[in-house]
KOLTOR-950825 format. One record per residue (C-alpha): residue number from 1; x, y, z. Coordinates in nm, 2 decimals, decimal comma, padded with zeros to 4 digits, always signed. Example, Ala and Ser with C-alpha at 12.3 -4.5 7.8 and 13.67 -1.06 7.14 Angstrom:
KOLTOR-950825
@i=1	X=+01,23	Y=-00,45	Z=+00,78
@i=2	X=+01,37	Y=-00,11	Z=+00,71
//
This chain:
KOLTOR-950825
@i=1	X=+10,59	Y=+10,87	Z=+10,61
@i=2	X=+10,50	Y=+11,24	Z=+10,68
@i=3	X=+10,30	Y=+11,42	Z=+10,42
@i=4	X=+10,22	Y=+11,79	Z=+10,35
@i=5	X=+09,87	Y=+11,91	Z=+10,43
@i=6	X=+09,75	Y=+12,26	Z=+10,47
@i=7	X=+09,46	Y=+12,40	Z=+10,68
@i=8	X=+09,42	Y=+12,10	Z=+10,91
@i=9	X=+09,14	Y=+12,05	Z=+11,16
@i=10	X=+09,16	Y=+11,82	Z=+11,47
@i=11	X=+08,82	Y=+11,73	Z=+11,63
@i=12	X=+08,83	Y=+11,53	Z=+11,95
@i=13	X=+08,57	Y=+11,42	Z=+12,20
@i=14	X=+08,75	Y=+11,50	Z=+12,52
@i=15	X=+09,04	Y=+11,72	Z=+12,65
@i=16	X=+09,35	Y=+11,50	Z=+12,67
@i=17	X=+09,30	Y=+11,32	Z=+12,34
@i=18	X=+09,54	Y=+11,56	Z=+12,18
@i=19	X=+09,82	Y=+11,38	Z=+12,37
@i=20	X=+09,78	Y=+11,08	Z=+12,14
@i=21	X=+09,88	Y=+11,29	Z=+11,84
@i=22	X=+10,11	Y=+11,54	Z=+12,01
@i=23	X=+10,38	Y=+11,54	Z=+11,75
@i=24	X=+10,13	Y=+11,56	Z=+11,47
@i=25	X=+10,00	Y=+11,88	Z=+11,63
@i=26	X=+10,35	Y=+12,03	Z=+11,65
@i=27	X=+10,41	Y=+11,96	Z=+11,29
@i=28	X=+10,07	Y=+12,04	Z=+11,13
@i=29	X=+09,94	Y=+12,32	Z=+11,37
@i=30	X=+09,57	Y=+12,22	Z=+11,33
@i=31	X=+09,27	Y=+12,42	Z=+11,42
@i=32	X=+09,12	Y=+12,23	Z=+11,72
@i=33	X=+08,77	Y=+12,16	Z=+11,82
@i=34	X=+08,69	Y=+11,98	Z=+12,15
@i=35	X=+08,34	Y=+11,85	Z=+12,20
@i=36	X=+08,33	Y=+11,83	Z=+12,58
@i=37	X=+08,50	Y=+11,98	Z=+12,88
@i=38	X=+08,62	Y=+11,65	Z=+13,02
@i=39	X=+08,47	Y=+11,72	Z=+13,36
@i=40	X=+08,31	Y=+11,38	Z=+13,40
@i=41	X=+08,11	Y=+11,33	Z=+13,72
@i=42	X=+08,33	Y=+11,57	Z=+13,92
@i=43	X=+08,21	Y=+11,88	Z=+13,73
@i=44	X=+08,57	Y=+12,01	Z=+13,71
@i=45	X=+08,67	Y=+12,10	Z=+13,35
@i=46	X=+09,02	Y=+11,99	Z=+13,24
@i=47	X=+09,01	Y=+12,20	Z=+12,93
@i=48	X=+09,27	Y=+12,45	Z=+13,06
@i=49	X=+09,54	Y=+12,18	Z=+13,04
@i=50	X=+09,45	Y=+12,10	Z=+12,68
@i=51	X=+09,45	Y=+12,46	Z=+12,57
@i=52	X=+09,79	Y=+12,52	Z=+12,73
@i=53	X=+09,93	Y=+12,21	Z=+12,54
@i=54	X=+09,77	Y=+12,32	Z=+12,21
@i=55	X=+09,90	Y=+12,68	Z=+12,24
@i=56	X=+10,25	Y=+12,56	Z=+12,32
@i=57	X=+10,24	Y=+12,34	Z=+12,01
@i=58	X=+10,13	Y=+12,63	Z=+11,79
@i=59	X=+09,78	Y=+12,50	Z=+11,72
@i=60	X=+09,48	Y=+12,72	Z=+11,64
@i=61	X=+09,20	Y=+12,73	Z=+11,91
@i=62	X=+08,85	Y=+12,73	Z=+11,76
@i=63	X=+08,54	Y=+12,86	Z=+11,93
@i=64	X=+08,42	Y=+12,50	Z=+11,98
@i=65	X=+08,62	Y=+12,41	Z=+12,30
@i=66	X=+08,44	Y=+12,22	Z=+12,57
@i=67	X=+08,11	Y=+12,28	Z=+12,38
@i=68	X=+07,93	Y=+12,04	Z=+12,61
@i=69	X=+07,98	Y=+11,91	Z=+12,97
@i=70	X=+08,01	Y=+11,53	Z=+12,99
@i=71	X=+07,67	Y=+11,52	Z=+13,16
@i=72	X=+07,52	Y=+11,72	Z=+12,87
@i=73	X=+07,66	Y=+11,50	Z=+12,60
@i=74	X=+07,53	Y=+11,19	Z=+12,77
@i=75	X=+07,19	Y=+11,36	Z=+12,80
@i=76	X=+07,20	Y=+11,44	Z=+12,43
@i=77	X=+07,26	Y=+11,08	Z=+12,34
@i=78	X=+07,00	Y=+10,93	Z=+12,58
@i=79	X=+06,73	Y=+11,18	Z=+12,47
@i=80	X=+06,84	Y=+11,18	Z=+12,10
@i=81	X=+06,87	Y=+11,56	Z=+12,10
@i=82	X=+06,89	Y=+11,61	Z=+11,73
@i=83	X=+06,86	Y=+11,99	Z=+11,74
@i=84	X=+07,17	Y=+12,04	Z=+11,97
@i=85	X=+07,39	Y=+11,83	Z=+11,75
@i=86	X=+07,25	Y=+11,98	Z=+11,43
@i=87	X=+07,35	Y=+12,33	Z=+11,56
@i=88	X=+07,70	Y=+12,20	Z=+11,65
@i=89	X=+07,75	Y=+12,05	Z=+11,31
@i=90	X=+07,64	Y=+12,37	Z=+11,13
@i=91	X=+07,88	Y=+12,58	Z=+11,35
@i=92	X=+08,17	Y=+12,36	Z=+11,26
@i=93	X=+08,09	Y=+12,36	Z=+10,89
@i=94	X=+08,08	Y=+12,74	Z=+10,89
@i=95	X=+08,42	Y=+12,75	Z=+11,07
@i=96	X=+08,56	Y=+12,50	Z=+10,82
@i=97	X=+08,45	Y=+12,73	Z=+10,54
@i=98	X=+08,59	Y=+13,04	Z=+10,70
@i=99	X=+08,93	Y=+12,87	Z=+10,76
@i=100	X=+08,94	Y=+12,68	Z=+10,43
@i=101	X=+08,99	Y=+12,34	Z=+10,61
@i=102	X=+09,13	Y=+12,08	Z=+10,38
@i=103	X=+09,20	Y=+11,79	Z=+10,61
@i=104	X=+09,03	Y=+11,66	Z=+10,93
@i=105	X=+09,17	Y=+11,43	Z=+11,19
@i=106	X=+08,99	Y=+11,29	Z=+11,50
@i=107	X=+08,89	Y=+11,00	Z=+11,72
@i=108	X=+08,83	Y=+10,66	Z=+11,58
@i=109	X=+08,53	Y=+10,43	Z=+11,63
@i=110	X=+08,64	Y=+10,18	Z=+11,90
@i=111	X=+08,33	Y=+10,10	Z=+12,10
@i=112	X=+08,52	Y=+10,20	Z=+12,41
@i=113	X=+08,34	Y=+10,53	Z=+12,49
@i=114	X=+08,01	Y=+10,65	Z=+12,33
@i=115	X=+08,13	Y=+11,01	Z=+12,31
@i=116	X=+08,44	Y=+10,91	Z=+12,12
@i=117	X=+08,23	Y=+10,72	Z=+11,87
@i=118	X=+07,98	Y=+11,00	Z=+11,84
@i=119	X=+08,27	Y=+11,24	Z=+11,77
@i=120	X=+08,38	Y=+11,02	Z=+11,48
@i=121	X=+08,02	Y=+10,99	Z=+11,35
@i=122	X=+07,99	Y=+11,37	Z=+11,35
@i=123	X=+08,33	Y=+11,41	Z=+11,18
@i=124	X=+08,23	Y=+11,18	Z=+10,90
@i=125	X=+07,90	Y=+11,36	Z=+10,86
@i=126	X=+08,07	Y=+11,70	Z=+10,84
@i=127	X=+08,31	Y=+11,56	Z=+10,57
@i=128	X=+08,01	Y=+11,42	Z=+10,38
@i=129	X=+07,81	Y=+11,75	Z=+10,40
@i=130	X=+08,11	Y=+11,96	Z=+10,30
@i=131	X=+08,15	Y=+11,75	Z=+09,98
@i=132	X=+07,77	Y=+11,77	Z=+09,91
@i=133	X=+07,74	Y=+12,14	Z=+09,98
@i=134	X=+08,06	Y=+12,28	Z=+09,84
@i=135	X=+08,20	Y=+12,00	Z=+09,62
@i=136	X=+08,50	Y=+11,99	Z=+09,85
@i=137	X=+08,65	Y=+11,66	Z=+09,94
@i=138	X=+08,83	Y=+11,67	Z=+10,27
@i=139	X=+09,11	Y=+11,43	Z=+10,36
@i=140	X=+08,97	Y=+11,24	Z=+10,66
@i=141	X=+09,19	Y=+11,05	Z=+10,91
@i=142	X=+09,13	Y=+10,88	Z=+11,24
@i=143	X=+09,35	Y=+10,76	Z=+11,53
@i=144	X=+09,30	Y=+10,51	Z=+11,81
@i=145	X=+09,26	Y=+10,61	Z=+12,17
@i=146	X=+09,20	Y=+10,28	Z=+12,35
@i=147	X=+09,41	Y=+10,06	Z=+12,12
@i=148	X=+09,78	Y=+10,07	Z=+12,03
@i=149	X=+09,87	Y=+10,26	Z=+11,72
@i=150	X=+10,01	Y=+10,03	Z=+11,45
@i=151	X=+10,26	Y=+10,17	Z=+11,21
@i=152	X=+10,16	Y=+09,91	Z=+10,95
@i=153	X=+09,80	Y=+10,02	Z=+10,95
@i=154	X=+09,88	Y=+10,39	Z=+10,93
@i=155	X=+09,84	Y=+10,61	Z=+10,62
@i=156	X=+10,01	Y=+10,90	Z=+10,78
@i=157	X=+10,28	Y=+10,78	Z=+11,02
@i=158	X=+10,49	Y=+11,01	Z=+11,23
@i=159	X=+10,80	Y=+10,87	Z=+11,40
@i=160	X=+10,91	Y=+11,05	Z=+11,71
@i=161	X=+11,28	Y=+11,09	Z=+11,81
@i=162	X=+11,39	Y=+11,10	Z=+12,17
@i=163	X=+11,35	Y=+11,48	Z=+12,20
@i=164	X=+11,00	Y=+11,46	Z=+12,05
@i=165	X=+10,90	Y=+11,19	Z=+12,29
@i=166	X=+11,04	Y=+11,38	Z=+12,59
@i=167	X=+10,83	Y=+11,68	Z=+12,50
@i=168	X=+10,52	Y=+11,46	Z=+12,46
@i=169	X=+10,59	Y=+11,28	Z=+12,79
@i=170	X=+10,64	Y=+11,61	Z=+12,98
@i=171	X=+10,31	Y=+11,74	Z=+12,84
@i=172	X=+10,13	Y=+11,42	Z=+12,95
@i=173	X=+10,29	Y=+11,41	Z=+13,30
@i=174	X=+10,19	Y=+11,77	Z=+13,35
@i=175	X=+09,83	Y=+11,68	Z=+13,28
@i=176	X=+09,73	Y=+11,61	Z=+13,64
@i=177	X=+09,39	Y=+11,46	Z=+13,57
@i=178	X=+09,55	Y=+11,20	Z=+13,33
@i=179	X=+09,87	Y=+11,12	Z=+13,52
@i=180	X=+09,75	Y=+10,79	Z=+13,67
@i=181	X=+09,61	Y=+10,68	Z=+13,34
@i=182	X=+09,95	Y=+10,76	Z=+13,17
@i=183	X=+10,14	Y=+10,57	Z=+13,43
@i=184	X=+09,93	Y=+10,26	Z=+13,40
@i=185	X=+09,94	Y=+10,27	Z=+13,02
@i=186	X=+10,32	Y=+10,30	Z=+13,01
@i=187	X=+10,35	Y=+10,01	Z=+13,26
@i=188	X=+10,13	Y=+09,80	Z=+13,04
@i=189	X=+10,28	Y=+09,88	Z=+12,70
@i=190	X=+10,61	Y=+10,05	Z=+12,76
@i=191	X=+10,73	Y=+10,37	Z=+12,58
@i=192	X=+10,76	Y=+10,22	Z=+12,23
@i=193	X=+10,39	Y=+10,27	Z=+12,12
@i=194	X=+10,42	Y=+10,64	Z=+12,20
@i=195	X=+10,72	Y=+10,68	Z=+11,97
@i=196	X=+10,49	Y=+10,64	Z=+11,67
@i=197	X=+10,17	Y=+10,84	Z=+11,58
@i=198	X=+09,98	Y=+10,65	Z=+11,32
@i=199	X=+09,68	Y=+10,81	Z=+11,15
@i=200	X=+09,45	Y=+10,61	Z=+10,93
@i=201	X=+09,26	Y=+10,72	Z=+10,62
@i=202	X=+08,89	Y=+10,67	Z=+10,68
@i=203	X=+08,79	Y=+10,45	Z=+10,39
@i=204	X=+08,43	Y=+10,36	Z=+10,50
@i=205	X=+08,27	Y=+10,67	Z=+10,66
@i=206	X=+07,93	Y=+10,51	Z=+10,67
@i=207	X=+08,05	Y=+10,23	Z=+10,90
@i=208	X=+07,92	Y=+10,28	Z=+11,25
@i=209	X=+08,07	Y=+10,00	Z=+11,45
@i=210	X=+08,40	Y=+09,81	Z=+11,49
@i=211	X=+08,29	Y=+09,53	Z=+11,72
@i=212	X=+08,11	Y=+09,28	Z=+11,49
@i=213	X=+07,80	Y=+09,11	Z=+11,61
@i=214	X=+07,84	Y=+09,19	Z=+11,98
@i=215	X=+07,78	Y=+09,50	Z=+12,17
@i=216	X=+08,04	Y=+09,77	Z=+12,24
@i=217	X=+08,24	Y=+09,78	Z=+12,56
@i=218	X=+08,07	Y=+10,11	Z=+12,67
@i=219	X=+07,73	Y=+09,94	Z=+12,66
@i=220	X=+07,84	Y=+09,64	Z=+12,86
@i=221	X=+08,00	Y=+09,87	Z=+13,11
@i=222	X=+07,70	Y=+10,09	Z=+13,15
@i=223	X=+07,47	Y=+09,79	Z=+13,19
@i=224	X=+07,68	Y=+09,68	Z=+13,49
@i=225	X=+07,65	Y=+10,03	Z=+13,64
@i=226	X=+07,28	Y=+10,03	Z=+13,59
@i=227	X=+07,25	Y=+09,69	Z=+13,76
@i=228	X=+07,44	Y=+09,83	Z=+14,06
@i=229	X=+07,23	Y=+10,14	Z=+14,07
@i=230	X=+07,51	Y=+10,38	Z=+13,97
@i=231	X=+07,35	Y=+10,48	Z=+13,64
@i=232	X=+06,98	Y=+10,52	Z=+13,57
@i=233	X=+07,00	Y=+10,41	Z=+13,21
@i=234	X=+07,26	Y=+10,27	Z=+12,98
@i=235	X=+07,35	Y=+10,42	Z=+12,65
@i=236	X=+07,28	Y=+10,17	Z=+12,37
@i=237	X=+07,43	Y=+10,16	Z=+12,03
@i=238	X=+07,11	Y=+10,03	Z=+11,87
@i=239	X=+06,87	Y=+10,24	Z=+12,08
@i=240	X=+07,05	Y=+10,57	Z=+12,10
@i=241	X=+07,36	Y=+10,63	Z=+11,89
@i=242	X=+07,26	Y=+10,46	Z=+11,56
@i=243	X=+06,92	Y=+10,63	Z=+11,54
@i=244	X=+07,08	Y=+10,96	Z=+11,63
@i=245	X=+07,34	Y=+10,96	Z=+11,36
@i=246	X=+07,10	Y=+10,82	Z=+11,10
@i=247	X=+06,85	Y=+11,10	Z=+11,17
@i=248	X=+07,12	Y=+11,37	Z=+11,15
@i=249	X=+07,26	Y=+11,22	Z=+10,82
@i=250	X=+06,92	Y=+11,21	Z=+10,66
@i=251	X=+06,79	Y=+11,54	Z=+10,78
@i=252	X=+07,10	Y=+11,75	Z=+10,74
@i=253	X=+07,16	Y=+11,61	Z=+10,39
@i=254	X=+06,80	Y=+11,69	Z=+10,30
@i=255	X=+06,83	Y=+12,05	Z=+10,41
@i=256	X=+07,13	Y=+12,14	Z=+10,21
//
């Protein structure tokens, strides 16, 4: 069921994530923040594609677009660069205040990519700080990137008709850097999962994992790369991400 929200923000880790909620963007015209440029190891930003899609959908482009390179965000996590993320959080909070943001939507915690999860940690921190500082409770929603969206699990569910889906598919097919990924995903799941955009109300913003007692996929993957000499060091949930977000939560809350 579609609902009415005003002054919506969309915060995503990488360019391209907007395609998962394409129809939502058309309907709600959010103000968009993108943490990285999506360049990966190639060094070539894919932000221009995302901006073109957002502008065509009528979204508002914030000043936080490709704020970090992918290399830089990995350095920040490995070195636990609190200052850089503190500055980013404060910039977004100021922008939220200026634009009277009332609802925020962004990546879910899935353990698939550390930058995706860091994005969600920062969103939840921003929502918490906004409530502490200004007494403003923001509606807070997430959406899956690696998993298939479930209509049953959604609190804000948008059904696409054929025309909606065709626009979404054209936008995705025009995104050159993601075309192979799109093709393999459609081969695996078919079109039907992309006919529904399911956003979930974040009920437990202080939950930092979704993988139980094990380790997240991104950590397993990075360890394999380290063993093969591709990476120098693996990002760890326990060693890097958890201390990073705990430090930010404690220190930013203490400053306000």
